[in-house]
TORVEXSE-420237 format. One line per field, with one value per residue: x, z, y of N, C-alpha, C in turn; residue in one letter; residue number from 1. Coordinates in Angstrom, 2 decimals, decimal comma, always signed. Atoms other than C-alpha are relative to their C-alpha. Layout:
TORVEXSE-420237
n.px: (X; ...)
n.pz: (Z; ...)
n.py: (Y; ...)
ca.px: (X; ...)
ca.pz: (Z; ...)
ca.py: (Y; ...)
c.px: (X; ...)
c.pz: (Z; ...)
c.py: (Y; ...)
type: (a; ...)
seq: (NUM; ...)
//
This chain:
TORVEXSE-420237
n.px: (+0,41; -1,18; -0,47; +1,66; +1,07; +1,06; +0,94; +0,99; -0,20; -1,11; +0,16; +1,31; -0,69; -1,35; +0,94; -0,10; -0,87; +0,56; +0,94; +0,84; -1,28; +1,29; +0,59; -1,66; +0,06; +0,83; -1,01; +0,70; +1,10; +1,00; +1,27; +0,64; -0,28; -0,74; +1,27; -0,27; -1,33; -0,28; -1,17; -0,16; -1,11; -0,62; +0,78; +0,92; +0,96; +0,69; +1,84; -0,24; +0,94; +0,01; +1,10; +0,91; -0,55; -0,89; -1,14; -0,68; -1,40; +0,16; -1,22; -1,30; -0,34; -0,24; -1,57; -1,41; -0,14; -1,60; -1,68; -0,52; -0,15; -1,14; -0,39; +0,06; +0,08; +0,69; -0,02; +1,98; +1,90; +0,81; +1,53; +0,82; +1,30; +0,12; +1,62; +0,73; +1,32; -0,34; -1,03; +0,89; -0,88; +0,21; -0,89; -0,26; +0,02; +0,77; -1,03; -0,08; +1,02; -0,60; -1,62; +1,01; +0,14; -0,83; -0,51; +0,53; +1,38; +0,23; +0,50; +1,16; +0,69; -0,02; +1,61; +0,79; +1,37; +0,20; +0,37; -0,91; +0,10; -1,15; -0,14; +1,62; +0,56; -0,22; -1,64; -1,36; -1,01; +0,81; -0,33; -1,17; -1,12; -1,09; -0,23; +1,82; +1,65; +1,25; +0,55; -0,76; +0,82; -0,64; -0,29; +0,12; +0,52; -1,47; -1,19; -0,79; +0,26; +1,19; +0,16; -0,47; +0,84; -0,66; +1,02; -0,52; -0,06; -0,01; -0,65; -1,15; -0,14; -1,17; +0,41; -0,24; +0,36; +0,46; +0,42; +1,92; +0,37; -0,56)
n.pz: (+1,36; -0,02; +2,02; +0,62; -0,10; -1,07; +0,22; -1,59; +0,17; -1,48; -1,15; -0,43; -0,16; -0,72; -1,17; -0,76; -1,20; -1,15; -0,15; -1,07; -1,50; -0,18; +0,51; +1,31; +1,19; +0,87; +0,42; -0,15; +1,49; +0,64; -0,81; +0,95; -1,02; +1,17; +0,71; +1,44; -0,72; +0,87; -0,99; +1,25; -0,27; -0,85; -1,00; +0,73; -0,50; +0,44; -0,50; -1,07; -1,05; -1,49; +0,11; -0,47; -0,71; -1,00; -0,06; -0,70; +0,75; +1,54; -0,89; +0,11; +1,34; +0,89; -0,17; +0,67; +1,79; -0,09; +0,07; +1,40; +1,00; +0,23; -0,32; +1,53; +0,82; +0,40; -1,53; -0,47; -0,41; -0,65; +0,35; -0,14; -0,26; +0,86; -1,37; +0,96; -1,19; -1,35; -0,17; -0,02; +0,36; +0,73; +0,70; -0,65; +1,08; -0,35; -0,88; -1,37; -0,81; +0,10; -0,80; -1,53; -0,88; +0,37; -1,82; -0,82; -0,28; +1,49; +0,85; +0,43; +1,46; +0,82; -0,21; +1,25; +0,08; -1,22; +0,88; +0,18; +0,77; +0,06; -1,26; -0,44; +0,16; -1,15; +0,22; -0,57; +1,00; +0,33; +0,04; -1,01; +1,42; +0,03; +1,25; +1,25; -0,62; -0,56; -0,83; -0,58; -0,24; -0,38; -1,60; -0,46; +0,90; -0,10; -0,12; -0,14; +0,02; +0,11; +1,10; -0,47; -1,57; -0,23; +0,37; -0,51; +1,53; -0,87; +0,36; -0,36; -1,76; -0,25; +0,44; +0,57; +0,18; +1,60; +0,33; +0,24; +1,19; -0,33)
n.py: (-0,17; -0,44; -0,48; -0,07; -1,42; +0,48; -0,57; +0,66; +1,65; +0,38; +0,34; +0,85; +0,77; +0,21; -0,35; +0,89; +0,38; -0,46; +0,54; -0,28; +0,58; +0,72; +0,60; -0,09; +0,29; -1,32; -1,82; -1,06; +0,41; +1,09; -0,81; -0,28; -1,08; -0,51; -0,14; -0,27; -0,41; -0,94; -0,79; -1,26; -1,38; +0,48; -0,28; +1,56; +0,02; +0,96; -0,37; +1,41; +0,44; +1,14; +1,54; +0,35; -1,08; +0,60; +1,19; -0,52; +0,62; -1,47; -0,94; +0,43; +0,66; -1,47; +0,17; +0,92; -0,61; -1,64; +0,27; +0,87; -1,06; -0,59; +0,78; -0,03; -1,56; -0,88; -0,43; -0,59; +0,20; -0,16; +0,03; -0,57; +0,94; +0,23; +0,51; +0,13; +0,89; +1,03; +1,01; +1,15; +1,37; +0,33; -0,16; +1,22; +1,05; +1,44; +0,91; -0,25; +0,87; +1,35; -0,33; -0,30; +1,22; +1,11; -0,03; +0,40; -1,40; +0,27; -1,37; +0,09; -0,27; -1,33; -1,38; -0,49; -0,05; +0,57; +1,47; +0,51; +1,00; +1,10; -0,77; +0,48; -1,37; -0,90; -1,41; +0,63; +0,84; +1,27; +0,67; -0,41; -0,15; +1,30; +0,56; -0,79; +0,68; -0,52; -0,17; -1,32; -0,95; -0,70; -0,23; -1,26; -0,70; -0,47; +0,91; -0,70; -1,45; -0,11; +0,64; +1,54; -0,11; +1,78; +1,16; +1,01; +0,93; +1,30; +1,30; +0,43; -0,24; -1,04; -1,44; -1,14; -0,96; -0,43; -1,10; -0,40; -0,48; -0,95)
ca.px: (+25,36; +28,50; +29,23; +25,45; +22,78; +20,10; +17,12; +13,20; +14,02; +17,10; +15,93; +12,75; +15,55; +17,80; +14,34; +14,02; +17,13; +14,33; +12,42; +9,44; +11,06; +7,56; +7,84; +11,78; +10,95; +9,11; +10,91; +8,89; +7,81; +6,55; +4,22; +3,34; +4,09; +6,19; +3,62; +6,08; +9,78; +10,82; +14,25; +14,50; +17,25; +19,01; +16,70; +14,65; +11,23; +9,88; +5,96; +5,36; +1,67; +1,48; -0,39; -2,36; -2,73; -0,44; +1,92; +4,11; +7,23; +6,34; +9,24; +11,73; +10,92; +11,28; +14,45; +16,29; +14,68; +17,29; +20,15; +19,54; +19,54; +22,56; +24,37; +23,81; +24,89; +21,89; +22,02; +18,77; +15,61; +13,05; +9,72; +6,77; +3,44; +0,77; -3,01; -5,15; -6,70; -5,44; -2,88; -4,86; -3,22; -4,68; -1,32; +0,42; +2,35; +1,74; +5,15; +4,75; +2,11; +3,82; +7,09; +3,83; +3,18; +6,53; +7,45; +4,86; +2,17; -0,62; -1,84; -4,07; -6,94; -7,64; -10,30; -11,06; -14,67; -14,54; -15,36; -12,88; -12,05; -9,13; -10,56; -13,93; -16,40; -15,76; -12,18; -10,09; -7,66; -9,11; -6,23; -2,89; +0,28; +2,22; +0,33; -3,14; -5,82; -9,12; -9,30; -7,78; -9,24; -8,87; -7,15; -6,83; -8,11; -4,07; -1,47; +2,21; +1,07; -2,11; -2,26; -2,09; -4,59; -3,63; -4,36; -4,36; -3,64; -6,18; -4,07; -0,57; -0,75; +1,49; +0,20; +0,10; -0,39; -2,66; -2,36; -5,86; -7,19; -6,73)
ca.pz: (-26,42; -26,66; -30,99; -31,74; -33,07; -30,01; -31,01; -29,11; -30,43; -28,61; -25,86; -25,74; -25,78; -22,81; -20,87; -20,55; -18,25; -15,69; -13,78; -11,83; -8,50; -6,96; -9,59; -10,82; -13,79; -15,78; -17,13; -17,23; -21,15; -21,23; -18,01; -20,48; -17,80; -20,78; -22,64; -24,94; -25,42; -27,27; -27,62; -29,51; -29,32; -27,05; -24,32; -23,98; -22,70; -21,65; -20,91; -17,98; -16,05; -12,78; -12,89; -10,05; -8,07; -5,13; -6,08; -3,71; -6,69; -9,20; -7,20; -7,44; -11,06; -12,40; -10,63; -12,29; -16,04; -15,39; -13,71; -16,75; -19,32; -18,11; -17,29; -21,32; -21,96; -21,90; -19,38; -20,12; -19,45; -18,12; -16,99; -17,78; -15,99; -18,25; -15,94; -19,16; -19,73; -16,88; -16,72; -17,56; -17,31; -20,87; -21,71; -20,10; -23,00; -23,38; -22,39; -19,06; -18,40; -19,68; -17,12; -14,08; -13,95; -14,79; -11,17; -9,55; -10,02; -11,68; -14,35; -15,30; -18,20; -20,52; -19,47; -22,72; -21,92; -18,33; -20,49; -18,96; -21,14; -19,71; -16,03; -13,77; -14,26; -10,91; -12,25; -9,91; -10,58; -12,10; -11,90; -9,61; -12,08; -10,27; -11,76; -13,64; -10,84; -10,46; -7,23; -5,32; -3,36; -2,39; +1,21; +0,96; -1,17; -0,83; -1,24; -1,01; -2,40; -3,15; -7,13; -5,86; -4,02; -2,29; -3,12; -1,68; -4,62; -2,50; -4,89; -4,57; -1,20; -2,41; -1,99; -4,49; -5,71; -8,94; -10,17; -10,24; -13,39; -13,51)
ca.py: (+29,50; +30,70; +31,24; +30,81; +32,41; +32,82; +32,48; +31,54; +27,81; +27,68; +28,86; +26,74; +24,61; +25,42; +25,93; +22,06; +22,33; +23,61; +21,36; +21,46; +21,55; +19,49; +16,97; +16,30; +14,32; +16,99; +20,61; +23,49; +23,09; +19,66; +21,18; +23,00; +26,02; +27,89; +29,90; +31,80; +32,81; +35,93; +37,24; +40,78; +43,62; +41,34; +41,15; +37,55; +37,08; +34,28; +34,32; +31,66; +30,38; +29,22; +25,61; +27,15; +30,45; +30,50; +27,79; +28,38; +26,31; +29,28; +31,82; +29,25; +28,19; +31,81; +31,69; +28,48; +30,38; +33,63; +31,42; +29,09; +31,83; +33,47; +30,48; +30,26; +33,70; +35,11; +37,67; +39,96; +38,43; +38,82; +37,10; +38,09; +36,11; +35,22; +34,35; +34,32; +32,02; +29,82; +26,98; +23,54; +20,05; +19,78; +21,39; +18,61; +16,92; +13,07; +12,22; +14,24; +12,69; +9,09; +10,09; +11,32; +7,49; +5,78; +8,21; +6,72; +9,75; +8,74; +11,34; +13,45; +13,13; +15,71; +18,33; +19,83; +21,12; +19,45; +15,59; +13,87; +10,87; +8,81; +9,58; +8,47; +11,31; +12,97; +14,22; +11,07; +8,69; +5,60; +3,54; +2,49; +3,85; +0,40; -1,84; -0,16; -1,79; -0,03; -1,56; +2,43; +4,21; +7,71; +8,62; +12,45; +14,92; +16,74; +14,87; +16,39; +19,38; +20,73; +19,57; +16,12; +14,02; +10,81; +7,35; +3,80; +0,92; -2,26; -4,73; -4,17; -2,16; +1,10; +4,80; +7,18; +10,24; +11,59; +14,45; +16,42; +17,38; +20,80)
c.px: (+0,85; +0,13; -1,09; -0,68; -0,92; -1,20; -1,25; +0,17; +1,15; +0,12; -0,83; +0,74; +0,44; -0,73; -0,46; +0,36; -1,21; -1,07; -0,97; +0,72; -0,66; +0,34; +1,14; +0,02; -0,56; +0,78; -1,86; -0,90; -0,32; -0,95; -0,57; -0,74; +0,43; -0,37; +0,51; +1,24; -0,28; +1,21; +0,18; +0,40; +0,54; -0,40; -1,29; -1,12; -0,18; -1,30; -0,27; -2,23; +0,33; -0,82; -1,44; +0,15; +0,43; +0,84; +0,74; +2,09; -0,07; +1,45; +1,60; -0,32; +0,20; +1,19; +1,25; -0,01; +1,11; +0,94; +0,32; +1,12; +1,32; +1,01; +0,66; +0,56; -0,73; -0,16; -1,15; -0,95; -0,33; -1,37; -1,51; -1,13; -1,23; -1,06; -0,74; +0,47; +1,43; +0,54; -0,95; +0,40; -0,47; +1,59; +1,28; +0,59; +0,03; +1,21; +0,47; -0,46; +0,86; +1,53; -1,09; +0,56; +1,12; +0,90; -1,43; -1,17; -0,84; -0,72; -0,93; -1,28; -0,23; -1,70; -0,41; -1,54; +0,12; -0,35; +1,35; -0,18; +0,93; -0,58; -1,61; -0,31; +0,19; +1,48; +0,64; +0,55; -0,65; +1,01; +1,79; +1,06; +1,08; -0,42; -1,63; -1,11; -0,28; -0,11; +1,19; -1,23; +1,01; +0,41; -0,77; +0,22; +1,36; +0,69; +1,69; -0,57; -1,56; -0,67; -0,03; -0,91; +1,02; -0,47; +0,43; +0,02; -0,73; +0,82; +2,21; +0,86; +0,72; -1,01; +0,67; -0,06; -0,61; -0,53; -1,12; +0,55; -0,34; -1,02)
c.pz: (-0,31; -2,13; -0,62; -0,50; +1,26; -0,52; +1,14; -0,53; +0,65; +0,89; +0,58; +0,54; +1,41; +1,12; +0,17; +0,96; +1,33; +0,27; +1,11; +1,54; +1,12; -0,66; -0,55; -1,21; -1,24; -0,02; -0,28; -1,93; -0,02; +0,99; -1,09; +0,89; -0,62; -0,84; -1,35; +0,24; -0,99; -0,03; -1,42; +0,76; +1,53; +1,63; -0,15; +1,19; +0,00; +1,10; +1,21; +0,60; +0,81; -0,54; +1,15; +1,17; +1,34; -0,17; -0,15; -0,84; -1,08; -0,05; -0,61; -1,47; -1,23; +0,09; -1,06; -1,49; -0,34; +0,18; -1,47; -1,35; +0,02; +0,14; -1,91; -1,14; -0,45; +0,86; -0,04; -0,53; +1,13; +0,68; -0,20; +0,36; -0,76; +0,57; -0,89; -1,59; +1,15; -0,37; -0,15; -0,11; -1,07; -0,67; +0,66; -1,11; +0,33; +0,53; +1,29; +0,17; -0,02; +1,38; +1,42; +0,25; -0,12; +1,75; +0,92; +0,25; -0,83; -0,75; -0,52; -1,70; -0,28; +0,16; -0,73; +0,54; +1,43; -0,36; +0,66; -0,17; +0,45; +2,08; +0,49; -0,01; +1,00; +0,26; +1,22; -0,93; -0,26; +0,13; +0,64; -1,01; +0,67; -0,34; -0,50; +0,73; +0,27; +1,51; +0,98; +0,80; +0,77; +1,86; +0,57; -1,03; -0,49; +0,25; +0,60; -0,81; -0,81; -1,44; -0,05; +1,25; +0,28; +0,04; +0,73; -1,51; +1,99; -0,53; -0,06; +1,08; -0,12; -0,16; -0,61; -0,28; -0,98; +0,11; -0,89; -1,88; +0,03; -1,48)
c.py: (+1,04; -0,37; -0,64; +0,53; -0,44; +0,76; -0,83; -1,65; -0,22; +0,04; -0,65; -0,83; -0,23; -0,29; -1,59; -0,59; +0,01; -0,85; +0,79; -0,46; -0,78; -1,00; -0,13; -0,34; +1,09; +1,28; +0,68; +0,47; -1,00; +0,21; +0,68; +2,71; +0,94; +0,17; +0,88; -0,19; +0,95; +1,04; +1,11; +1,42; -0,52; -0,54; -1,71; +0,07; -0,95; -0,08; -1,15; -0,07; -0,78; -1,08; +0,13; +1,41; -0,67; -1,22; +0,19; -1,00; +1,96; +1,06; -1,11; -0,88; +1,00; -0,16; -0,33; +0,61; +1,02; -0,64; -1,07; +0,48; +0,70; -0,79; -0,64; +0,99; +0,88; +1,17; +1,25; -0,46; +0,40; -0,86; +0,65; -1,57; +0,40; -0,77; -0,57; -0,48; -1,00; -1,11; -1,39; -1,30; -0,50; +0,01; -0,20; -0,62; -1,50; -0,30; +1,01; -0,87; -1,88; +0,50; +0,41; -1,78; -0,33; +0,33; -0,28; +1,08; -0,86; +1,49; +0,37; -0,39; +0,47; +0,13; +0,19; +0,16; -0,96; -1,27; -0,62; -1,48; -0,99; -0,15; -0,46; +1,68; +1,08; +0,18; -0,90; -1,15; -0,78; -1,39; -0,12; +0,40; -1,23; -1,07; -0,46; -1,32; +0,74; -0,13; +1,59; +0,29; +1,32; +0,47; +1,86; +0,90; +1,21; -0,86; +0,81; +1,35; +0,88; -0,36; -0,95; -0,88; -1,44; -1,29; -1,30; -1,19; -1,09; -1,00; -0,03; +0,85; +1,09; +1,14; +0,37; +0,98; +0,48; +1,51; +1,25; +0,45; +1,85; +0,90)
type: (m; v; g; m; t; i; t; s; e; n; i; l; g; l; l; h; e; v; k; d; p; e; i; p; v; l; d; v; v; e; m; g; i; v; r; d; v; e; y; l; d; g; l; c; t; v; s; i; t; p; t; y; s; g; c; p; a; m; q; v; i; e; d; e; i; i; d; v; l; k; n; n; g; i; e; s; a; e; i; k; l; v; y; s; p; p; w; t; t; d; w; m; t; e; d; a; k; r; k; l; k; e; y; g; i; a; p; p; g; k; v; c; g; k; q; h; d; l; m; a; t; s; g; q; a; n; s; c; p; f; c; e; s; d; n; i; e; i; r; a; e; f; g; s; t; a; c; k; s; l; y; y; c; n; s; c; l; q; p; f; e; y; f; k; c; i)
seq: (1; 2; 3; 4; 5; 6; 7; 8; 9; 10; 11; 12; 13; 14; 15; 16; 17; 18; 19; 20; 21; 22; 23; 24; 25; 26; 27; 28; 29; 30; 31; 32; 33; 34; 35; 36; 37; 38; 39; 40; 41; 42; 43; 44; 45; 46; 47; 48; 49; 50; 51; 52; 53; 54; 55; 56; 57; 58; 59; 60; 61; 62; 63; 64; 65; 66; 67; 68; 69; 70; 71; 72; 73; 74; 75; 76; 77; 78; 79; 80; 81; 82; 83; 84; 85; 86; 87; 88; 89; 90; 91; 92; 93; 94; 95; 96; 97; 98; 99; 100; 101; 102; 103; 104; 105; 106; 107; 108; 109; 110; 111; 112; 113; 114; 115; 116; 117; 118; 119; 120; 121; 122; 123; 124; 125; 126; 127; 128; 129; 130; 131; 132; 133; 134; 135; 136; 137; 138; 139; 140; 141; 142; 143; 144; 145; 146; 147; 148; 149; 150; 151; 152; 153; 154; 155; 156; 157; 158; 159; 160; 161; 162; 163; 164; 165; 166)
//
């Protein structure tokens, strides 16, 4: 940010460079992990909320946020963890959900009040991200990470993960 005025908006723009290490097509801003950015008296404070308790990616995310800021001339930065309210998949942008689907992961529906409008009422995937078929079955409650389930499409014969509604 050499030669630019440092603002919270500029910093937020930089944070789009920080990808979720478990889903590299998404960044931490569109995931809804970044809650707030404050720049005051030379100190940048980035408030983030973990996607779930014990998420193994959080330390990597914190380190990468600090690295991106330092690489752009912001030497004094800190991470503030915010646990309340807890993170929800409702905080993911629609663009993030589209990217998930294009990547082959069935995106979550809307949680708001626990009313799932884009999913079966059980909170499960309702279609294959590859062929849109609803002829799918769950194979494992947990996929490659705790926030995803493993499914199989009986139409296109593709396995796929579903990003759980939280």
